N, C-alpha and C positions, 0 to 999 in steps of 0.2 A: 456573247455581244449583240444587241441589235442596234439599229440605227431607226433615227427619225425620220418624220418625212423629208427633212432638207437634206439628210443622207449625213448626219453627224451621228459620234457614237452617242448611245440612248443608254448606259448604263445596265443595259440587261431588261429594259422594261419592253414588255411584251405590248406592241402598236395593237393586235387585235384584242386585248384586253382592255387599253384604253378605249378602244372605240366601241366595244358591248356597253363600257359601264356609259360612255358619251350617249349612244342611241337610246340605252335604258334613261338617262336624266332628261335628254332632249321630250321623250314620250312623256314624259311625268311632268316636265315644263309646259308642255302642249296643253294640260288642261284637256284634254280629250279632243283637242281642235273644235269644241264645241257641239261634239255630236251629241251632246247629252239634252241640247235645247230640241232637237229636232225630235228625240222618241219622245218627246212630251206633245209630238202632236198627231193628236189619231190620226187624221183622214191625209196626211200626208205619210205615217207608215203603212194604212190600209193602201194607197195606192203607189207605193215604189217598196213594195218587199224588197226587193234585190239590197236597195240604197238603205233601207232601215235595217238591215243585216250587217251592212257594212258600218252603218254609226254605231248596233250594238256592241261592236268589237270594241269600241272605244268607252263603254260604260261598264261598272262592275254589274253583276246579274242583284235582282232583289234579294236574293238569298242562297240557290244552290245553284252550281253550273261553273263555268270558266270561260272566260273571254281573251281576248290578247290584253284587253286592260290588267288582266289578275294576273299577267306574266310577268309586270313591270316591277313591283315588291321583290317579289322571288327573285329576280335576277339581280336586282342590287344585293341582296343577301350574298347571293350566290358568286358576285364578281369581288366582293369582300374576300369572303373563303378563299376564292384564287390566290388575290394578293398575300395572302398572312402567310403563307411558308415561307417564300421569298425574304419578304420583311423583316420575319424575326429570324431568318436564318442569318442576316446580313448582321442584326443585332448580338447575336451569339458569337459569328467572326469577331465580333469588335470587342468581344470577351464581357457582356453582359449576362449574368446568371438569371437562372429561371424566375426567381422573386423577384429581381427587377424588371423583369420583362413583364410580370406577372403588373405588378405597379402603373407599366406604361401602360398596358391593356386596359386596366381599371379606371384609370385616369383619360383615356381616351373615350373609352365606354362614357363616362361620366360628363364629360365636356360633349357629347354628341347628343347624349341625354339633356343635359341642360339647353343646348339649342334649340332642341324638339320642344320643351318647358317654355321657350323665349317664344317662339315662332305661333304656339297655340296661345299663351296669352297675349300676346299682342294682337292676335283676331281675334278674341275673345273679349279685348280691353279689361280683361283682369285676369290676376294673376292664379294659374289653374295649373292643377299637377293631375295630369291623366295619366293613361295607359289604356291600350297603348295606341301612340300616334307613331307617323314612320319614322320618325328620329329617335323617339323613346324607344321603338321595338329594337330598332337599328344597335342603340347601344348598349341594351340588355343583352342580344343573341352575340354580337363581338363577344363580350366577356365570355359568358357562356362558352362560345367556340372555341376561344385562347385555351378553357382549362383541358380542351383534349387535344389539341394543337399538338404537342411531341409524343403523342402516343402515336402506336402504328395504324396504316389504315385498315387494317384488318379490326383493331381493337374499337376504330374510330366508325367503322360501319356498325358493329356491335354497340356500341354507344348510341348511333342513330336507331337503331332497333327498337332497344328498350325505351327510348323517348318515344318515339310514335306507337308502340305498343302500350306504353303506361298512359300515353295522353288517350288513345283510343278507350283503354279499358275503364280511365275516368268518368268517360262520358257515357259509355255503354253501361256502369252501373249505376248510375243515378237516375231517378223518377220512373216515369212512367216510358216503357218501351217506347211508344207512338209520339213521345215527344222530347224523347233524349236529344234529339238533333235541332229543334225547333229555336225559334229566337225566342228569347227572355223565359225559357224554360229548361236550360240546359245547365250543367256543372259550372261551367266557364263562367255564366250569368252570375249562379248563387255565390261563388267564391269572390267574384269582382264586389257584387252589391253588398253581400254580408259580411265579408271577411274584410275587405279591402275598404268598404265604403266609397268606391270610386263608380262616378258615372258609368255606363254602358254606352257607347258609340256604336251603332248600326251592329252590334252583336259582338264586337271587338273585347276581348276581354284578357286579360293579363297571362293565360295558358297557352294563348297562341305565339308566346316566349319561347316554349319549349319545344313545339313544330318547325316555327321559324328558325330554332339551333341548327336545326338538321339541315337547313337549306344552305347556311354557311359552312357546315362541314360536310356537303356537297361540292362545294367549292373548294374547300382546304382538299379535297381527295384528288380532286380535278387540278389543282394546283401543285400538286406532289408529282401528279403523272408530267405535266407540263415541266417539270425539276428533273425529271430524271432523265437517263442516259440513254433512252429507247430514242429510236429515229422518230421522225416526222410521220411519218405514215404508219406506224405502230400507236403512236399516240393518237392520231387522229380517229383511227378507227377504234380506239380503246374509249374515247368518248363519246363514238354513233353508239357504240355497244351498250355502253353505262346509259347514255340517254333513251333507248329505245325500251332496255331492259325497265329501266326507272318508269318510263310509261304506261309500260304493259300492267305494271305491278298496281300503279296507281289506279288505272282503269278497272281491274281485276276487285281491288279494294272498293270500288264506286258501290259495289254493288252490295255492300253492307254497312260502308262509311260514305256520306254523301261528300261529292266534292264541295266543299265549303268555304272559301276565301276569308267570310267574316270570322270561323270558329277556327280554322288555318287545320282543317283536320287531315288527318293522314294520307288521306288519301289525294287530299288537294296537294299536301306536300311533294308526297311524288310523283303526282302528273305535270304538277309545275317545274319540279325537279329535273325531271326528263324532257322538259324544253328548254332548261336552261343549259343542260349538257349538250342540247343538238345544236343550240345557237352559239355557244362557245366554238364546237367543233366548227361550223360554219366560218366563223370568223376567223379562227386558228388556218384552216385550210387554204380560203380564199387570201388571207393578208399573210401569211409567215411562210406555206408551201409555196404559194403559187407570185406571191410577191406585190399583187397587188395591192397597195397601200393608197396611193394617191386620194382613190374615193371617199378614204376612212375619216379624212383632215377634218369636217366639219364637224364627227364625233369625237375626235379624238382633241380636239379642242376644249371639248366641252369633261370630257373624261376625264382629264387631267387635273382639275377643278370642280370636280365633281357636288360636294357638299357647296364649296362657295358657291354654283351656280343655283344650286338648290335654295340656299338662304336667300338669295337674291331674287329670285323668284317669287318666295314665298313673301317676301315685305315688300316688294314693289309690283306683283304682277298687275295688280286691282290699278293701279296709278298707269302703267304703261296702256292697259287696256283702255283709259279713260282717253289717255293722249294718244292713241291710235286711231279713236271715233272722231277725234277732228277732222283728220285726214281720210277717213273712209266712211262713205255713206251706203248702209247696206239696204237701205229702201229701195231703190232702183232694182235691187236683186229678189223682190217679194216673189216674183213667180219660182225663184228657184232657190227654195231656204235653205238649201246644204251648202251652197256656195258661198253664203254669207258668214256662217260662221269659219268655217276653213279658213276665209283670205283673212279675218280680223284675227282669229289665233296663230294665223302663220308670220302675220307682223307683229304681234305680242313677242310669239316666239323670236323671230328676226331679231329684236332690239335684245334679247335676253342670250342669243348667242353673239350678239357684238360684246356684249360685257365678257364673253367667257374669251372672245377673241383678242379683246383688249389685255387680259391677263394674259391669257398665254403670248403675245407681242412682246410686252414687257415682261416677261419671264416671270411673273409672278406665279409661283404654284404654293397656295395654301392649304398645309397639313394639318389636320386635326389631332 
């Protein structure tokens, strides 16, 4: 039994997990703190290389590579996986059979997918059924990961290996060796465009769900570890070892398979998976082992209503941005271009956080 930030019993919730989830969602809702605007100013980039590198971390690479921004989505998939063993164990204790749990998982995945369709259509101005946008992919990966939830960790690792190898072979055996990982010339693009007849956005394809599921399975393995009877120190060491080993594997594989977020390559899955293990280890060590919890409050507030915060940000961020501009004029900061986007984005993020805080204060916790 853990306790919440007020010291009251919290039904076994890991504050560290809520904090990690909340940090992930806040970064996602920050819209990169407007850094992408700065990268479009060639003169500023040339004269401020260190600031330019900092700004680059809040934007996706054009095609290959990995930045801080590329860790957000894998982190969200990972924390979903961490929560799954505890959630479905409780359902089993309540007498739910596996088929009934499967129906629940399929329903939850479908609802998440439907929310993604709604947000995508809302911004597009018409009904759009595309894949994979964020929530679409989460819904699919969640259901696929549930199918391996009841297996042993060894089997889950084996399935993860099969998914990674199968994904890699599908790309490696398609087309010209010189272009098999190129935009619009890979097997994922072919499947999406010719089989499913869906638009390909930024190179993202339905095949990303195969390797994305592995990120959820990594979370499941971590969740099982945290549920085990091992002492805290052993759990922390295991997460660190898993993180370093997965990072090394991803880096080594990148010599043959590029780290590419858009294709969600196997090397990208391993590379980002390693970071998620290490970030979870940090939160677990500081929050659960050392007991330093109060600093996580801003993150926990968001983490306990993450999907609702995502939907709120998706629907109202532009309106909040326009409202914030009424009180903030970046013109006087023209000589310091990095300050304007950060201040404006922080104001918008503050409003989003206040919405999450209102839900938290009123004990409104919306589950999908």
